[in-house]
C-alpha positions, 0 to 999 in steps of 0.5 A: 474510464472504468477501473476506478473502484476496489474491493466488494464489502469494503470498497473504495472509488478514487478520482483525480489527476496529478495537476487537477484540483485534487483527489478524492476517495469515496469509501463504502462499507466502513462500519459505524462507531470507528473513531476517526479524525483528520489527525488519523489520516495525516500520519500516513499521508505525511509519509507519503507526501513529496518534499519530505526529504532530500531523496524524494521529489521536492514538489511541495504539497501539505496533503491535508485531507478533508473529511466530507462525509461519513463522520459525525462527533468524531465517529464513522456513521456507516455511510459513505466516507468521502475524503479529499486531498487538494493539489497545491503545487503543480507546475503544469508549464514543466510538461508543455514541451512534451505534450506531443512526445511519448516519455519512455517508461510512461503510459503516454502512449498506452493512453493515447492508443486507449482513449485517443488523448491524454493529459500530458501534465505529469501523467494525469490520472496515470500519475502516482499523485492519485495514490494520495486518495488510496493512502487516505483510505488505507488509513481508515482501513488500518483503523478497522482491522486494528479494532476487528482483529488487532491487524497491523501492516508494516513495510519497509524498504528491503533493497535499493539497487544492489543494497539489501537490508538484513532484517531477521524478524520482519514481523516484529517491525514497528512503525517506529523501527521503520520511520526512525534511526536509533537516535530518533532522527527520521529514517528518510529511506525507511529501512530498519537496517541502519547500515544498509539504509546509509548505503541506500541514501548514498546510492540514491543521491549518487543517481540523482546527481547523475540524472538517473534513478534507481529501483528496489523492493519493499517488503510488507508484513501484516500481522494479527490476521486471523485464519479464514480470510480469503476465498478458495478460487478466483478471489484467493487472498493472495490473488487480491493482494497481488492485484492491490500491489500491481495496481500501484505505479511502478510495480513489476513483480509481486511474491509472498512467503519464499516466493520465487525461492521455491523453484529450487526447493523439494516439497520436504523442504518447502512444506511448513509443518503444523503444530499446536501453539499454546491455547488461544480460545476465540469469542463465540460467533454471537459475540463476534457477529455483534462486533463492528456494527453497534455504532456505539463507541463505548461498546467497542471491543478489545482486539483479543475480543474482536477476533472471529472463531479460531481453532482450539488449541490454535494451529500454527506452522513452525516456519512461514515459507507459505507467507501466511496463505494456504490455498488462497485463505489466510492461515494466521501466520504473518502475511509476508509480501514483497514488491519490485518497484522499478526506477522512476521513468522521468529523467532529466537526462536526454533520451531517444523517443518518438512523437505521437506521429511517429517522428523521431525526437529526443526528450528530457522530462523537467519537473521534480521526481523522485530519484528512487521511488521506494521511500514514498512507496511504503505507505502506499503499499501498506494502504493497499494490503490493509484495504485488502484485508479489511475487505476480506474481513467484512466479507468473511464476517457477512458469509461465516461469522454466524455459522 
């Protein structure tokens, strides 16, 4: 099977299935000297893991990561970083009666068409279980972009069914805004508009009790990314970000900035006008070239020191309909993306289908499944955005930092 690697300078390769022993990721390109521990990984893994609330799958997985290589005395070494997350709560017997049936909405038929066989236990390699490896890698990428340029990636549930959140300034959201309600209790649906969040939970519960599921949309915002990341033709930053999000299970659409809202606009309405912000000077090329490569934790620079050169005075736009990217290259404005996520395909309700021999039959999927994918999708989407930004930062640094 090809296609298990993502990225160039910051490159991840994953392996594992839903009902196998575990999932593993190998990360190449991690600079030396970055502080990293298991605790750094568990924050996002806990946000992704099953069984965390009443509106997600009740499969019980601790998702405790094991760092197998690439870290010594609490810091990355610059060598390949390997992380393993073991599977603990598989119920493979739940799938034995569907091994010859094609589940609507799943990759069962396409796997048979491509490989001539498939792992029917929870979808095997096509299961969202494999995203546990991506989220672990994404935690490392978040550490890198935070140290390199003060980058931050925060996602939230913007919509579930017909319930749409109103968030005035998504770029100002913090992790706590998404994860906690005003009283400090967990925000299980990960929507910072609390009134909308309550309606979302009600709708998800309604669908779960009816043996059904519901789709929605997530918005992911990356702040702190400097201007200049991305390539102008095939490796546009927007193209790689779209691929990153489309590679996640259940994503049916991706847009950035104003997105499809542009279709009714005139150019005079759509253009974001440039202006000069208060002066912000970058560090010299020599300082930047030395960044993230010393291997000495004591010499690590602050996020402001770690930025690559910027225009002086710094150029910004008065609005951000372009979503932080022009010509496939970052502008320094917040990078704003949205992903449409389909309803969960695995349903306990009986549906018509066929067997692999084409014989008509019916199917109802046993097992434990999310009635709505959005709450657990957020850390997955954040991880893929962070991985893309880390990759393009290192690619920029290798090509342009010394010019």
